[in-house]
GUFI-81440 format. One line per field, with one value per residue (C-alpha): residue number from 1; residue in one letter; chain; x, y, z. Coordinates in steps of 0.25 Angstrom, whole numbers, plus 2048, in hexadecimal, padded with zeros to 3 digits. Layout:
residues N
pos	NUM/...
code	A/...
unit	A/...
x	X/...
y	Y/...
z	Z/...
This chain:
residues 193
pos	1/2/3/4/5/6/7/8/9/10/11/12/13/14/15/16/17/18/19/20/21/22/23/24/25/26/27/28/29/30/31/32/33/34/35/36/37/38/39/40/41/42/43/44/45/46/47/48/49/50/51/52/53/54/55/56/57/58/59/60/61/62/63/64/65/66/67/68/69/70/71/72/73/74/75/76/77/78/79/80/81/82/83/84/85/86/87/88/89/90/91/92/93/94/95/96/97/98/99/100/101/102/103/104/105/106/107/108/109/110/111/112/113/114/115/116/117/118/119/120/121/122/123/124/125/126/127/128/129/130/131/132/133/134/135/136/137/138/139/140/141/142/143/144/145/146/147/148/149/150/151/152/153/154/155/156/157/158/159/160/161/162/163/164/165/166/167/168/169/170/171/172/173/174/175/176/177/178/179/180/181/182/183/184/185/186/187/188/189/190/191/192/193
code	M/S/R/C/I/L/A/L/L/L/Q/A/T/I/S/A/A/P/A/D/A/R/P/R/Q/I/N/P/I/P/F/S/H/E/P/C/S/V/L/D/G/R/P/C/T/P/S/Y/C/S/P/L/E/P/G/P/C/I/P/E/I/D/Y/P/Y/G/Q/N/L/Q/L/T/I/Q/S/V/P/S/E/A/D/R/A/K/Y/Q/K/P/D/H/D/L/D/T/I/G/D/L/F/A/E/L/R/S/C/W/S/P/P/S/D/H/A/R/A/G/M/Q/M/S/V/R/F/S/F/N/K/T/G/G/L/I/G/P/P/R/L/T/Y/A/T/A/G/V/P/A/E/I/R/T/T/Y/L/S/A/I/N/S/S/L/K/A/C/L/P/L/K/F/T/S/G/L/G/G/A/L/A/G/R/P/I/A/I/R/Y/V/D/N/R/E/L/D/K
unit	A/A/A/A/A/A/A/A/A/A/A/A/A/A/A/A/A/A/A/A/A/A/A/A/A/A/A/A/A/A/A/A/A/A/A/A/A/A/A/A/A/A/A/A/A/A/A/A/A/A/A/A/A/A/A/A/A/A/A/A/A/A/A/A/A/A/A/A/A/A/A/A/A/A/A/A/A/A/A/A/A/A/A/A/A/A/A/A/A/A/A/A/A/A/A/A/A/A/A/A/A/A/A/A/A/A/A/A/A/A/A/A/A/A/A/A/A/A/A/A/A/A/A/A/A/A/A/A/A/A/A/A/A/A/A/A/A/A/A/A/A/A/A/A/A/A/A/A/A/A/A/A/A/A/A/A/A/A/A/A/A/A/A/A/A/A/A/A/A/A/A/A/A/A/A/A/A/A/A/A/A/A/A/A/A/A/A/A/A/A/A/A/A
x	F56/F56/F49/F43/F48/F42/F35/F34/F38/F2D/F23/F26/F25/F18/F12/F17/F0E/F02/EF5/EEE/EF8/EF2/EFA/F03/EFE/F07/F08/F01/F0B/F18/F25/F1F/F25/F1A/F1D/F23/F21/F29/F1D/F1A/F1B/F1E/F27/F22/F25/F21/F30/F30/F2E/F2D/F2A/F20/F17/F0C/F0B/F14/F21/F24/F33/F38/F3D/F49/F44/F4F/F4C/F53/F53/F46/F47/F3D/F3D/F34/F35/F2E/F2A/F31/F3D/F41/F4D/F55/F51/F54/F62/F5B/F52/F5E/F61/F6F/F79/F7F/F7A/F71/F7A/F72/F64/F65/F69/F5D/F53/F59/F57/F48/F46/F4B/F42/F35/F2C/F1F/F12/F0E/EFF/EF6/F00/EFC/F03/F07/F05/F0E/F10/F19/F1E/F27/F30/F3D/F49/F51/F60/F61/F58/F4B/F3D/F39/F2A/F22/F21/F16/F0E/F0E/F07/F00/EFA/EEC/EE0/EE7/EDF/EE4/EE8/EF2/EF7/EF9/F00/F0A/F0D/F0F/F19/F20/F21/F26/F30/F36/F36/F3D/F49/F4A/F53/F5B/F6A/F6E/F7C/F7D/F7D/F71/F69/F6C/F68/F5B/F56/F49/F48/F3B/F3C/F30/F2F/F25/F22/F1D/F18/F1B/F19/F10/F05/EFA/EED
y	58D/588/581/58E/596/58B/58C/59B/59B/590/598/5A5/59D/597/5A4/5AC/5A3/5AA/5AA/5A2/596/58E/583/588/586/57F/584/57A/57C/578/57F/58B/597/5A1/5B0/5B4/5C0/5C5/5C6/5B7/5AF/5A2/59E/59F/590/584/580/586/57C/57F/576/580/581/577/570/568/56E/56D/56E/576/56C/570/56B/568/572/56E/55F/55B/554/55B/55B/560/559/560/558/563/569/578/57B/57F/571/568/564/55F/555/54D/540/53F/535/531/52B/535/53C/549/54E/555/548/542/54D/54D/53D/53F/54A/542/536/53E/53B/542/53A/53C/537/53E/549/557/564/56A/55D/55C/550/54E/541/53E/532/52D/525/51A/51A/511/51B/514/51A/517/515/51B/52A/531/53B/548/552/552/55E/561/55E/553/547/53A/533/53F/53E/52F/531/53B/532/526/52E/532/524/51F/52A/527/518/51A/521/517/513/520/51E/526/527/521/52F/534/527/528/536/535/528/52A/539/53E/544/54C/54E/557/554/55F/55C/56A/564/56C/561/562/562
z	3E3/3D5/3D7/3DC/3D0/3C6/3CE/3CD/3BE/3BB/3C3/3BB/3AE/3B1/3B6/3AA/3A1/39A/3A1/396/397/38B/385/37A/36C/363/355/34C/341/349/345/33E/344/349/349/356/35F/36B/373/372/37F/378/36C/35E/35A/361/363/371/37D/38C/397/39D/390/38E/381/378/372/364/360/354/34A/341/333/32A/31F/312/316/30F/301/2F8/2E9/2DE/2D1/2C5/2B8/2AF/2B7/2B4/2AC/2B8/2BF/2B4/2B9/2C6/2BF/2B9/2BF/2C6/2C0/2CD/2DA/2E2/2EC/2EF/2F1/2E4/2DD/2E3/2DF/2D1/2D0/2D5/2CB/2C0/2C3/2C2/2B6/2B7/2B2/2A4/2A5/2AF/2B1/2B6/2B5/2C2/2CA/2D6/2DF/2EB/2F1/2FD/2FE/304/2FE/305/305/2F9/2F0/2F1/2F6/304/301/2F5/2F4/2FB/2F5/2FD/2F3/2E6/2DE/2E4/2DB/2D2/2CF/2D6/2C9/2C6/2D4/2D2/2C5/2CB/2D7/2CE/2C5/2D2/2D7/2CA/2C8/2D5/2D3/2C6/2CD/2D9/2DF/2DF/2E0/2ED/2F2/300/306/2FF/301/310/311/30A/30F/315/313/30D/2FF/2FA/2EB/2E4/2D5/2CD/2BF/2B8/2AA/2A0/29D/293/299
């Protein structure tokens, strides 16, 4: 009896399919939430899966918002942010301590400097406070000559090397080990032309 009911339900589901049974298009920008309508015959995000639909199924991923380590360091901090640029006088125990240490290490280049220059790098620390590999350049201001980009990248590398190894507490060192940190350096100094 249960097989008969299952067969009838399956047949009703298949016969209710639209006449133009084309494969379902997957959104090229996954996890973007499209506008929904009550008249849609399908879900609005690619997180819905069915064994009766052709095509791959893309699950919705809960991204850990607020878990990424991003920092902006300015060459000349504003008055409100000056306290964040002071080096901590103790072992680094919090993310705020780490960011303050990284801010205090930055020394912008004096030659081949350009006002408004921005450069972003990404790197990770090991649990003892050393770098895992060299920082990778992820962004540089467009239209900047190669020698200026090289000068700023060298200044970033030398500033980080001057701070290393950072003195993490065992808890922070274990929590940060291998996690990517993205830093955006902004040269907001008023430079003579």
